PDB file of N, CA, C and O in Angstrom:
ATOM      1  N   MET A   1       0.853  -1.181   0.000  1.00  0.00           N
ATOM      2  CA  MET A   1       0.000   0.000   0.000  1.00  0.00           C
ATOM      3  C   MET A   1       0.898   1.243   0.000  1.00  0.00           C
ATOM      4  O   MET A   1       1.811   1.336   0.820  1.00  0.00           O
ATOM      5  N   PRO A   2       0.654   2.197  -0.903  1.00  0.00           N
ATOM      6  CA  PRO A   2       1.479   3.408  -0.942  1.00  0.00           C
ATOM      7  C   PRO A   2       1.227   4.302   0.274  1.00  0.00           C
ATOM      8  O   PRO A   2       0.146   4.298   0.862  1.00  0.00           O
ATOM      9  N   VAL A   3       2.250   5.057   0.625  1.00  0.00           N
ATOM     10  CA  VAL A   3       2.155   5.986   1.745  1.00  0.00           C
ATOM     11  C   VAL A   3       1.355   7.209   1.317  1.00  0.00           C
ATOM     12  O   VAL A   3       1.603   7.772   0.250  1.00  0.00           O
ATOM     13  N   THR A   4       0.398   7.621   2.139  1.00  0.00           N
ATOM     14  CA  THR A   4      -0.338   8.857   1.905  1.00  0.00           C
ATOM     15  C   THR A   4       0.487   9.999   2.465  1.00  0.00           C
ATOM     16  O   THR A   4       0.863   9.992   3.637  1.00  0.00           O
ATOM     17  N   ARG A   5       0.764  10.976   1.621  1.00  0.00           N
ATOM     18  CA  ARG A   5       1.556  12.134   2.060  1.00  0.00           C
ATOM     19  C   ARG A   5       0.614  13.237   2.516  1.00  0.00           C
ATOM     20  O   ARG A   5      -0.165  13.762   1.721  1.00  0.00           O
ATOM     21  N   LEU A   6       0.683  13.584   3.781  1.00  0.00           N
ATOM     22  CA  LEU A   6      -0.088  14.672   4.378  1.00  0.00           C
ATOM     23  C   LEU A   6       0.846  15.865   4.480  1.00  0.00           C
ATOM     24  O   LEU A   6       1.831  15.835   5.218  1.00  0.00           O
ATOM     25  N   GLU A   7       0.532  16.906   3.740  1.00  0.00           N
ATOM     26  CA  GLU A   7       1.412  18.070   3.640  1.00  0.00           C
ATOM     27  C   GLU A   7       0.677  19.311   4.133  1.00  0.00           C
ATOM     28  O   GLU A   7      -0.371  19.668   3.596  1.00  0.00           O
ATOM     29  N   ILE A   8       1.215  19.960   5.138  1.00  0.00           N
ATOM     30  CA  ILE A   8       0.649  21.210   5.637  1.00  0.00           C
ATOM     31  C   ILE A   8       1.458  22.349   5.036  1.00  0.00           C
ATOM     32  O   ILE A   8       2.661  22.463   5.272  1.00  0.00           O
ATOM     33  N   CYS A   9       0.784  23.189   4.257  1.00  0.00           N
ATOM     34  CA  CYS A   9       1.448  24.332   3.629  1.00  0.00           C
ATOM     35  C   CYS A   9       1.578  25.445   4.664  1.00  0.00           C
ATOM     36  O   CYS A   9       0.601  25.826   5.309  1.00  0.00           O
ATOM     37  N   THR A  10       2.780  25.954   4.811  1.00  0.00           N
ATOM     38  CA  THR A  10       3.058  26.888   5.897  1.00  0.00           C
ATOM     39  C   THR A  10       2.858  28.354   5.531  1.00  0.00           C
ATOM     40  O   THR A  10       2.933  29.222   6.402  1.00  0.00           O
ATOM     41  N   GLU A  11       2.607  28.641   4.265  1.00  0.00           N
ATOM     42  CA  GLU A  11       2.370  30.030   3.887  1.00  0.00           C
ATOM     43  C   GLU A  11       1.139  30.582   4.593  1.00  0.00           C
ATOM     44  O   GLU A  11       0.133  29.891   4.749  1.00  0.00           O
ATOM     45  N   HIS A  12       1.234  31.818   5.010  1.00  0.00           N
ATOM     46  CA  HIS A  12       0.108  32.561   5.587  1.00  0.00           C
ATOM     47  C   HIS A  12      -0.415  31.964   6.894  1.00  0.00           C
ATOM     48  O   HIS A  12      -1.550  32.239   7.284  1.00  0.00           O
ATOM     49  N   LEU A  13       0.389  31.157   7.569  1.00  0.00           N
ATOM     50  CA  LEU A  13      -0.025  30.589   8.855  1.00  0.00           C
ATOM     51  C   LEU A  13       0.692  31.304   9.988  1.00  0.00           C
ATOM     52  O   LEU A  13       1.886  31.589   9.908  1.00  0.00           O
ATOM     53  N   SER A  14      -0.052  31.585  11.031  1.00  0.00           N
ATOM     54  CA  SER A  14       0.603  32.072  12.245  1.00  0.00           C
ATOM     55  C   SER A  14       1.240  30.865  12.937  1.00  0.00           C
ATOM     56  O   SER A  14       0.920  29.718  12.622  1.00  0.00           O
ATOM     57  N   ILE A  15       2.122  31.129  13.858  1.00  0.00           N
ATOM     58  CA  ILE A  15       2.729  30.035  14.622  1.00  0.00           C
ATOM     59  C   ILE A  15       1.648  29.256  15.357  1.00  0.00           C
ATOM     60  O   ILE A  15       1.703  28.028  15.423  1.00  0.00           O
ATOM     61  N   ASP A  16       0.665  29.962  15.909  1.00  0.00           N
ATOM     62  CA  ASP A  16      -0.423  29.288  16.633  1.00  0.00           C
ATOM     63  C   ASP A  16      -1.231  28.384  15.710  1.00  0.00           C
ATOM     64  O   ASP A  16      -1.570  27.263  16.089  1.00  0.00           O
ATOM     65  N   GLN A  17      -1.548  28.860  14.497  1.00  0.00           N
ATOM     66  CA  GLN A  17      -2.298  28.024  13.554  1.00  0.00           C
ATOM     67  C   GLN A  17      -1.515  26.760  13.216  1.00  0.00           C
ATOM     68  O   GLN A  17      -2.061  25.657  13.228  1.00  0.00           O
ATOM     69  N   ARG A  18      -0.234  26.935  12.917  1.00  0.00           N
ATOM     70  CA  ARG A  18       0.602  25.780  12.570  1.00  0.00           C
ATOM     71  C   ARG A  18       0.647  24.794  13.732  1.00  0.00           C
ATOM     72  O   ARG A  18       0.488  23.591  13.528  1.00  0.00           O
ATOM     73  N   GLU A  19       0.861  25.286  14.932  1.00  0.00           N
ATOM     74  CA  GLU A  19       0.936  24.402  16.098  1.00  0.00           C
ATOM     75  C   GLU A  19      -0.394  23.703  16.365  1.00  0.00           C
ATOM     76  O   GLU A  19      -0.409  22.533  16.747  1.00  0.00           O
ATOM     77  N   ASP A  20      -1.512  24.405  16.170  1.00  0.00           N
ATOM     78  CA  ASP A  20      -2.828  23.780  16.362  1.00  0.00           C
ATOM     79  C   ASP A  20      -3.040  22.631  15.376  1.00  0.00           C
ATOM     80  O   ASP A  20      -3.569  21.584  15.749  1.00  0.00           O
ATOM     81  N   LEU A  21      -2.630  22.822  14.117  1.00  0.00           N
ATOM     82  CA  LEU A  21      -2.754  21.751  13.124  1.00  0.00           C
ATOM     83  C   LEU A  21      -1.836  20.581  13.475  1.00  0.00           C
ATOM     84  O   LEU A  21      -2.243  19.422  13.391  1.00  0.00           O
ATOM     85  N   LEU A  22      -0.608  20.882  13.865  1.00  0.00           N
ATOM     86  CA  LEU A  22       0.326  19.815  14.243  1.00  0.00           C
ATOM     87  C   LEU A  22      -0.153  19.063  15.480  1.00  0.00           C
ATOM     88  O   LEU A  22       0.015  17.847  15.567  1.00  0.00           O
ATOM     89  N   ASP A  23      -0.743  19.769  16.429  1.00  0.00           N
ATOM     90  CA  ASP A  23      -1.310  19.109  17.615  1.00  0.00           C
ATOM     91  C   ASP A  23      -2.435  18.158  17.223  1.00  0.00           C
ATOM     92  O   ASP A  23      -2.554  17.068  17.784  1.00  0.00           O
ATOM     93  N   ALA A  24      -3.265  18.570  16.258  1.00  0.00           N
ATOM     94  CA  ALA A  24      -4.367  17.718  15.794  1.00  0.00           C
ATOM     95  C   ALA A  24      -3.828  16.451  15.136  1.00  0.00           C
ATOM     96  O   ALA A  24      -4.350  15.359  15.362  1.00  0.00           O
ATOM     97  N   VAL A  25      -2.779  16.597  14.320  1.00  0.00           N
ATOM     98  CA  VAL A  25      -2.173  15.424  13.682  1.00  0.00           C
ATOM     99  C   VAL A  25      -1.566  14.509  14.745  1.00  0.00           C
ATOM    100  O   VAL A  25      -1.738  13.291  14.688  1.00  0.00           O
ATOM    101  N   TRP A  26      -0.863  15.087  15.704  1.00  0.00           N
ATOM    102  CA  TRP A  26      -0.256  14.271  16.758  1.00  0.00           C
ATOM    103  C   TRP A  26      -1.323  13.501  17.535  1.00  0.00           C
ATOM    104  O   TRP A  26      -1.160  12.310  17.801  1.00  0.00           O
ATOM    105  N   ALA A  27      -2.405  14.171  17.896  1.00  0.00           N
ATOM    106  CA  ALA A  27      -3.468  13.524  18.668  1.00  0.00           C
ATOM    107  C   ALA A  27      -4.103  12.370  17.893  1.00  0.00           C
ATOM    108  O   ALA A  27      -4.446  11.342  18.476  1.00  0.00           O
ATOM    109  N   ALA A  28      -4.257  12.541  16.588  1.00  0.00           N
ATOM    110  CA  ALA A  28      -4.931  11.522  15.785  1.00  0.00           C
ATOM    111  C   ALA A  28      -3.995  10.416  15.299  1.00  0.00           C
ATOM    112  O   ALA A  28      -4.368   9.243  15.295  1.00  0.00           O
ATOM    113  N   LEU A  29      -2.779  10.789  14.891  1.00  0.00           N
ATOM    114  CA  LEU A  29      -1.901   9.827  14.227  1.00  0.00           C
ATOM    115  C   LEU A  29      -0.586   9.553  14.955  1.00  0.00           C
ATOM    116  O   LEU A  29       0.134   8.620  14.599  1.00  0.00           O
ATOM    117  N   ARG A  30      -0.267  10.361  15.973  1.00  0.00           N
ATOM    118  CA  ARG A  30       0.977  10.221  16.728  1.00  0.00           C
ATOM    119  C   ARG A  30       2.218  10.379  15.843  1.00  0.00           C
ATOM    120  O   ARG A  30       3.189   9.635  15.977  1.00  0.00           O
ATOM    121  N   ILE A  31       2.168  11.367  14.931  1.00  0.00           N
ATOM    122  CA  ILE A  31       3.347  11.686  14.127  1.00  0.00           C
ATOM    123  C   ILE A  31       3.578  13.190  14.119  1.00  0.00           C
ATOM    124  O   ILE A  31       2.655  13.988  14.286  1.00  0.00           O
ATOM    125  N   SER A  32       4.832  13.546  13.922  1.00  0.00           N
ATOM    126  CA  SER A  32       5.275  14.925  13.761  1.00  0.00           C
ATOM    127  C   SER A  32       5.857  15.051  12.356  1.00  0.00           C
ATOM    128  O   SER A  32       6.032  14.041  11.675  1.00  0.00           O
ATOM    129  N   PRO A  33       6.161  16.271  11.908  1.00  0.00           N
ATOM    130  CA  PRO A  33       6.736  16.435  10.567  1.00  0.00           C
ATOM    131  C   PRO A  33       7.972  15.555  10.363  1.00  0.00           C
ATOM    132  O   PRO A  33       8.850  15.470  11.221  1.00  0.00           O
ATOM    133  N   GLY A  34       8.007  14.907   9.203  1.00  0.00           N
ATOM    134  CA  GLY A  34       9.107  14.018   8.859  1.00  0.00           C
ATOM    135  C   GLY A  34       8.902  12.583   9.294  1.00  0.00           C
ATOM    136  O   GLY A  34       9.715  11.714   8.978  1.00  0.00           O
ATOM    137  N   MET A  35       7.825  12.327  10.017  1.00  0.00           N
ATOM    138  CA  MET A  35       7.555  10.980  10.522  1.00  0.00           C
ATOM    139  C   MET A  35       6.495  10.283   9.675  1.00  0.00           C
ATOM    140  O   MET A  35       5.725  10.920   8.956  1.00  0.00           O
ATOM    141  N   VAL A  36       6.478   8.955   9.782  1.00  0.00           N
ATOM    142  CA  VAL A  36       5.475   8.105   9.141  1.00  0.00           C
ATOM    143  C   VAL A  36       4.760   7.354  10.257  1.00  0.00           C
ATOM    144  O   VAL A  36       5.378   6.969  11.249  1.00  0.00           O
ATOM    145  N   THR A  37       3.459   7.148  10.094  1.00  0.00           N
ATOM    146  CA  THR A  37       2.698   6.416  11.107  1.00  0.00           C
ATOM    147  C   THR A  37       3.267   5.009  11.292  1.00  0.00           C
ATOM    148  O   THR A  37       3.931   4.476  10.403  1.00  0.00           O
ATOM    149  N   ALA A  38       3.003   4.420  12.444  1.00  0.00           N
ATOM    150  CA  ALA A  38       3.517   3.088  12.769  1.00  0.00           C
ATOM    151  C   ALA A  38       3.099   2.050  11.734  1.00  0.00           C
ATOM    152  O   ALA A  38       3.841   1.105  11.467  1.00  0.00           O
ATOM    153  N   ASP A  39       1.912   2.222  11.150  1.00  0.00           N
ATOM    154  CA  ASP A  39       1.457   1.267  10.137  1.00  0.00           C
ATOM    155  C   ASP A  39       2.017   1.577   8.750  1.00  0.00           C
ATOM    156  O   ASP A  39       1.767   0.841   7.795  1.00  0.00           O
ATOM    157  N   GLY A  40       2.779   2.673   8.642  1.00  0.00           N
ATOM    158  CA  GLY A  40       3.403   3.030   7.369  1.00  0.00           C
ATOM    159  C   GLY A  40       2.477   3.660   6.355  1.00  0.00           C
ATOM    160  O   GLY A  40       2.846   3.797   5.188  1.00  0.00           O
ATOM    161  N   ASN A  41       1.278   4.048   6.771  1.00  0.00           N
ATOM    162  CA  ASN A  41       0.294   4.551   5.813  1.00  0.00           C
ATOM    163  C   ASN A  41       0.344   6.051   5.558  1.00  0.00           C
ATOM    164  O   ASN A  41      -0.001   6.490   4.461  1.00  0.00           O
ATOM    165  N   VAL A  42       0.763   6.851   6.535  1.00  0.00           N
ATOM    166  CA  VAL A  42       0.699   8.311   6.397  1.00  0.00           C
ATOM    167  C   VAL A  42       2.032   8.931   6.790  1.00  0.00           C
ATOM    168  O   VAL A  42       2.611   8.597   7.823  1.00  0.00           O
ATOM    169  N   GLU A  43       2.507   9.844   5.943  1.00  0.00           N
ATOM    170  CA  GLU A  43       3.715  10.624   6.219  1.00  0.00           C
ATOM    171  C   GLU A  43       3.321  12.088   6.336  1.00  0.00           C
ATOM    172  O   GLU A  43       2.530  12.579   5.530  1.00  0.00           O
ATOM    173  N   LEU A  44       3.857  12.787   7.321  1.00  0.00           N
ATOM    174  CA  LEU A  44       3.541  14.200   7.537  1.00  0.00           C
ATOM    175  C   LEU A  44       4.720  15.075   7.152  1.00  0.00           C
ATOM    176  O   LEU A  44       5.865  14.788   7.500  1.00  0.00           O
ATOM    177  N   SER A  45       4.421  16.162   6.419  1.00  0.00           N
ATOM    178  CA  SER A  45       5.471  17.134   6.111  1.00  0.00           C
ATOM    179  C   SER A  45       4.908  18.543   6.184  1.00  0.00           C
ATOM    180  O   SER A  45       3.719  18.774   5.966  1.00  0.00           O
ATOM    181  N   LEU A  46       5.798  19.479   6.496  1.00  0.00           N
ATOM    182  CA  LEU A  46       5.506  20.906   6.405  1.00  0.00           C
ATOM    183  C   LEU A  46       6.197  21.395   5.149  1.00  0.00           C
ATOM    184  O   LEU A  46       7.359  21.063   4.915  1.00  0.00           O
ATOM    185  N   SER A  47       5.496  22.185   4.329  1.00  0.00           N
ATOM    186  CA  SER A  47       6.067  22.608   3.055  1.00  0.00           C
ATOM    187  C   SER A  47       5.729  24.045   2.737  1.00  0.00           C
ATOM    188  O   SER A  47       4.704  24.577   3.164  1.00  0.00           O
ATOM    189  N   GLN A  48       6.617  24.660   1.975  1.00  0.00           N
ATOM    190  CA  GLN A  48       6.312  25.925   1.323  1.00  0.00           C
ATOM    191  C   GLN A  48       5.652  25.528   0.008  1.00  0.00           C
ATOM    192  O   GLN A  48       6.321  24.994  -0.876  1.00  0.00           O
ATOM    193  N   CYS A  49       4.378  25.775  -0.137  1.00  0.00           N
ATOM    194  CA  CYS A  49       3.635  25.305  -1.305  1.00  0.00           C
ATOM    195  C   CYS A  49       3.596  26.322  -2.438  1.00  0.00           C
ATOM    196  O   CYS A  49       3.026  26.054  -3.495  1.00  0.00           O
ATOM    197  N   GLY A  50       4.193  27.478  -2.226  1.00  0.00           N
ATOM    198  CA  GLY A  50       4.337  28.451  -3.301  1.00  0.00           C
ATOM    199  C   GLY A  50       3.101  29.282  -3.566  1.00  0.00           C
ATOM    200  O   GLY A  50       2.218  29.400  -2.717  1.00  0.00           O
ATOM    201  N   PRO A  51       3.050  29.864  -4.770  1.00  0.00           N
ATOM    202  CA  PRO A  51       1.975  30.795  -5.103  1.00  0.00           C
ATOM    203  C   PRO A  51       0.595  30.155  -5.199  1.00  0.00           C
ATOM    204  O   PRO A  51      -0.403  30.860  -5.351  1.00  0.00           O
ATOM    205  N   ALA A  52       0.529  28.842  -5.112  1.00  0.00           N
ATOM    206  CA  ALA A  52      -0.775  28.169  -5.161  1.00  0.00           C
ATOM    207  C   ALA A  52      -1.626  28.486  -3.938  1.00  0.00           C
ATOM    208  O   ALA A  52      -2.839  28.275  -3.956  1.00  0.00           O
ATOM    209  N   VAL A  53      -1.001  28.991  -2.877  1.00  0.00           N
ATOM    210  CA  VAL A  53      -1.723  29.257  -1.634  1.00  0.00           C
ATOM    211  C   VAL A  53      -1.981  30.754  -1.493  1.00  0.00           C
ATOM    212  O   VAL A  53      -1.065  31.536  -1.239  1.00  0.00           O
ATOM    213  N   ALA A  54      -3.233  31.129  -1.660  1.00  0.00           N
ATOM    214  CA  ALA A  54      -3.633  32.519  -1.439  1.00  0.00           C
ATOM    215  C   ALA A  54      -3.918  32.702   0.049  1.00  0.00           C
ATOM    216  O   ALA A  54      -4.326  31.754   0.721  1.00  0.00           O
ATOM    217  N   PRO A  55      -3.709  33.908   0.570  1.00  0.00           N
ATOM    218  CA  PRO A  55      -3.952  34.130   2.005  1.00  0.00           C
ATOM    219  C   PRO A  55      -5.350  33.707   2.453  1.00  0.00           C
ATOM    220  O   PRO A  55      -5.518  33.188   3.557  1.00  0.00           O
ATOM    221  N   GLU A  56      -6.348  33.925   1.604  1.00  0.00           N
ATOM    222  CA  GLU A  56      -7.719  33.572   1.993  1.00  0.00           C
ATOM    223  C   GLU A  56      -7.966  32.066   2.000  1.00  0.00           C
ATOM    224  O   GLU A  56      -8.996  31.617   2.505  1.00  0.00           O
ATOM    225  N   ASP A  57      -7.040  31.275   1.449  1.00  0.00           N
ATOM    226  CA  ASP A  57      -7.189  29.814   1.417  1.00  0.00           C
ATOM    227  C   ASP A  57      -6.505  29.120   2.593  1.00  0.00           C
ATOM    228  O   ASP A  57      -6.738  27.937   2.837  1.00  0.00           O
ATOM    229  N   ALA A  58      -5.677  29.838   3.307  1.00  0.00           N
ATOM    230  CA  ALA A  58      -4.913  29.229   4.401  1.00  0.00           C
ATOM    231  C   ALA A  58      -5.808  28.996   5.615  1.00  0.00           C
ATOM    232  O   ALA A  58      -6.734  29.766   5.870  1.00  0.00           O
ATOM    233  N   PRO A  59      -5.535  27.968   6.333  1.00  0.00           N
ATOM    234  CA  PRO A  59      -4.535  26.931   6.148  1.00  0.00           C
ATOM    235  C   PRO A  59      -4.916  25.979   5.007  1.00  0.00           C
ATOM    236  O   PRO A  59      -6.079  25.613   4.841  1.00  0.00           O
ATOM    237  N   LEU A  60      -3.909  25.595   4.234  1.00  0.00           N
ATOM    238  CA  LEU A  60      -4.100  24.664   3.130  1.00  0.00           C
ATOM    239  C   LEU A  60      -3.347  23.382   3.453  1.00  0.00           C
ATOM    240  O   LEU A  60      -2.195  23.406   3.885  1.00  0.00           O
ATOM    241  N   VAL A  61      -4.031  22.260   3.233  1.00  0.00           N
ATOM    242  CA  VAL A  61      -3.453  20.940   3.470  1.00  0.00           C
ATOM    243  C   VAL A  61      -3.585  20.148   2.184  1.00  0.00           C
ATOM    244  O   VAL A  61      -4.637  20.148   1.546  1.00  0.00           O
ATOM    245  N   ARG A  62      -2.513  19.476   1.811  1.00  0.00           N
ATOM    246  CA  ARG A  62      -2.537  18.594   0.641  1.00  0.00           C
ATOM    247  C   ARG A  62      -2.432  17.153   1.105  1.00  0.00           C
ATOM    248  O   ARG A  62      -1.656  16.810   1.998  1.00  0.00           O
ATOM    249  N   VAL A  63      -3.241  16.327   0.466  1.00  0.00           N
ATOM    250  CA  VAL A  63      -3.170  14.889   0.690  1.00  0.00           C
ATOM    251  C   VAL A  63      -3.011  14.271  -0.684  1.00  0.00           C
ATOM    252  O   VAL A  63      -3.964  14.193  -1.459  1.00  0.00           O
ATOM    253  N   GLY A  64      -1.801  13.835  -0.977  1.00  0.00           N
ATOM    254  CA  GLY A  64      -1.522  13.391  -2.335  1.00  0.00           C
ATOM    255  C   GLY A  64      -1.701  14.574  -3.273  1.00  0.00           C
ATOM    256  O   GLY A  64      -1.049  15.605  -3.112  1.00  0.00           O
ATOM    257  N   ASP A  65      -2.586  14.425  -4.252  1.00  0.00           N
ATOM    258  CA  ASP A  65      -2.850  15.484  -5.227  1.00  0.00           C
ATOM    259  C   ASP A  65      -4.076  16.320  -4.883  1.00  0.00           C
ATOM    260  O   ASP A  65      -4.449  17.202  -5.657  1.00  0.00           O
ATOM    261  N   VAL A  66      -4.706  16.068  -3.752  1.00  0.00           N
ATOM    262  CA  VAL A  66      -5.935  16.769  -3.380  1.00  0.00           C
ATOM    263  C   VAL A  66      -5.608  17.871  -2.376  1.00  0.00           C
ATOM    264  O   VAL A  66      -4.881  17.647  -1.408  1.00  0.00           O
ATOM    265  N   GLU A  67      -6.157  19.070  -2.620  1.00  0.00           N
ATOM    266  CA  GLU A  67      -5.953  20.198  -1.711  1.00  0.00           C
ATOM    267  C   GLU A  67      -7.223  20.485  -0.928  1.00  0.00           C
ATOM    268  O   GLU A  67      -8.328  20.449  -1.468  1.00  0.00           O
ATOM    269  N   TYR A  68      -7.045  20.769   0.345  1.00  0.00           N
ATOM    270  CA  TYR A  68      -8.139  21.171   1.221  1.00  0.00           C
ATOM    271  C   TYR A  68      -7.803  22.561   1.737  1.00  0.00           C
ATOM    272  O   TYR A  68      -6.738  22.774   2.316  1.00  0.00           O
ATOM    273  N   ARG A  69      -8.707  23.502   1.527  1.00  0.00           N
ATOM    274  CA  ARG A  69      -8.469  24.902   1.892  1.00  0.00           C
ATOM    275  C   ARG A  69      -9.228  25.270   3.163  1.00  0.00           C
ATOM    276  O   ARG A  69     -10.255  24.672   3.484  1.00  0.00           O
ATOM    277  N   ASN A  70      -8.707  26.262   3.880  1.00  0.00           N
ATOM    278  CA  ASN A  70      -9.336  26.753   5.113  1.00  0.00           C
ATOM    279  C   ASN A  70      -9.541  25.630   6.130  1.00  0.00           C
ATOM    280  O   ASN A  70     -10.610  25.502   6.727  1.00  0.00           O
ATOM    281  N   VAL A  71      -8.517  24.836   6.310  1.00  0.00           N
ATOM    282  CA  VAL A  71      -8.601  23.663   7.181  1.00  0.00           C
ATOM    283  C   VAL A  71      -8.385  24.066   8.644  1.00  0.00           C
ATOM    284  O   VAL A  71      -7.346  24.615   9.010  1.00  0.00           O
ATOM    285  N   THR A  72      -9.375  23.784   9.446  1.00  0.00           N
ATOM    286  CA  THR A  72      -9.257  23.981  10.894  1.00  0.00           C
ATOM    287  C   THR A  72      -8.721  22.681  11.504  1.00  0.00           C
ATOM    288  O   THR A  72      -8.754  21.640  10.848  1.00  0.00           O
ATOM    289  N   PRO A  73      -8.235  22.723  12.726  1.00  0.00           N
ATOM    290  CA  PRO A  73      -7.804  21.475  13.365  1.00  0.00           C
ATOM    291  C   PRO A  73      -8.934  20.436  13.431  1.00  0.00           C
ATOM    292  O   PRO A  73      -8.692  19.245  13.239  1.00  0.00           O
ATOM    293  N   GLN A  74     -10.145  20.879  13.698  1.00  0.00           N
ATOM    294  CA  GLN A  74     -11.283  19.954  13.773  1.00  0.00           C
ATOM    295  C   GLN A  74     -11.559  19.306  12.415  1.00  0.00           C
ATOM    296  O   GLN A  74     -11.831  18.109  12.333  1.00  0.00           O
ATOM    297  N   ARG A  75     -11.488  20.106  11.361  1.00  0.00           N
ATOM    298  CA  ARG A  75     -11.709  19.553  10.017  1.00  0.00           C
ATOM    299  C   ARG A  75     -10.585  18.589   9.658  1.00  0.00           C
ATOM    300  O   ARG A  75     -10.830  17.562   9.025  1.00  0.00           O
ATOM    301  N   LEU A  76      -9.367  18.906  10.052  1.00  0.00           N
ATOM    302  CA  LEU A  76      -8.244  18.020   9.774  1.00  0.00           C
ATOM    303  C   LEU A  76      -8.441  16.671  10.456  1.00  0.00           C
ATOM    304  O   LEU A  76      -8.152  15.634   9.859  1.00  0.00           O
ATOM    305  N   VAL A  77      -8.923  16.668  11.682  1.00  0.00           N
ATOM    306  CA  VAL A  77      -9.199  15.408  12.383  1.00  0.00           C
ATOM    307  C   VAL A  77     -10.251  14.608  11.626  1.00  0.00           C
ATOM    308  O   VAL A  77     -10.107  13.396  11.464  1.00  0.00           O
ATOM    309  N   THR A  78     -11.302  15.267  11.162  1.00  0.00           N
ATOM    310  CA  THR A  78     -12.346  14.591  10.383  1.00  0.00           C
ATOM    311  C   THR A  78     -11.766  13.977   9.119  1.00  0.00           C
ATOM    312  O   THR A  78     -12.077  12.834   8.785  1.00  0.00           O
ATOM    313  N   LEU A  79     -10.930  14.723   8.417  1.00  0.00           N
ATOM    314  CA  LEU A  79     -10.304  14.207   7.198  1.00  0.00           C
ATOM    315  C   LEU A  79      -9.401  13.018   7.506  1.00  0.00           C
ATOM    316  O   LEU A  79      -9.410  12.029   6.774  1.00  0.00           O
ATOM    317  N   MET A  80      -8.628  13.105   8.573  1.00  0.00           N
ATOM    318  CA  MET A  80      -7.727  12.004   8.923  1.00  0.00           C
ATOM    319  C   MET A  80      -8.500  10.739   9.269  1.00  0.00           C
ATOM    320  O   MET A  80      -8.059   9.637   8.944  1.00  0.00           O
ATOM    321  N   LYS A  81      -9.635  10.882   9.917  1.00  0.00           N
ATOM    322  CA  LYS A  81     -10.465   9.711  10.223  1.00  0.00           C
ATOM    323  C   LYS A  81     -10.930   9.050   8.936  1.00  0.00           C
ATOM    324  O   LYS A  81     -10.991   7.823   8.849  1.00  0.00           O
ATOM    325  N   ARG A  82     -11.255   9.852   7.949  1.00  0.00           N
ATOM    326  CA  ARG A  82     -11.701   9.332   6.656  1.00  0.00           C
ATOM    327  C   ARG A  82     -10.567   8.566   5.965  1.00  0.00           C
ATOM    328  O   ARG A  82     -10.810   7.514   5.374  1.00  0.00           O
ATOM    329  N   TRP A  83      -9.333   9.079   6.033  1.00  0.00           N
ATOM    330  CA  TRP A  83      -8.206   8.423   5.365  1.00  0.00           C
ATOM    331  C   TRP A  83      -7.827   7.123   6.036  1.00  0.00           C
ATOM    332  O   TRP A  83      -7.334   6.208   5.378  1.00  0.00           O
ATOM    333  N   SER A  84      -8.047   7.027   7.324  1.00  0.00           N
ATOM    334  CA  SER A  84      -7.587   5.843   8.051  1.00  0.00           C
ATOM    335  C   SER A  84      -8.568   4.682   7.979  1.00  0.00           C
ATOM    336  O   SER A  84      -8.331   3.637   8.585  1.00  0.00           O
ATOM    337  N   ARG A  85      -9.641   4.844   7.264  1.00  0.00           N
ATOM    338  CA  ARG A  85     -10.618   3.745   7.144  1.00  0.00           C
ATOM    339  C   ARG A  85     -10.189   2.746   6.111  1.00  0.00           C
ATOM    340  O   ARG A  85     -10.888   1.760   5.878  1.00  0.00           O
TER     341      ARG A  85
END
């Protein structure tokens, strides 16, 4: 099974926003940036995603080729539950 790459784009994020998203990932998957889940299914990275991220779209999270805009920590948890099924 291929690894799902969970990428949090850091443009236009405050430190608090970034930490809240990382806390949500840690609570759900027990991984930090650069780590892969124990089952090998999900890898987390922080990235500069470039001009594709407009300020009004942040926080932006990519999962493979799919982008999710305006992601709150709660929405990220919901998305992660969907991926882990």
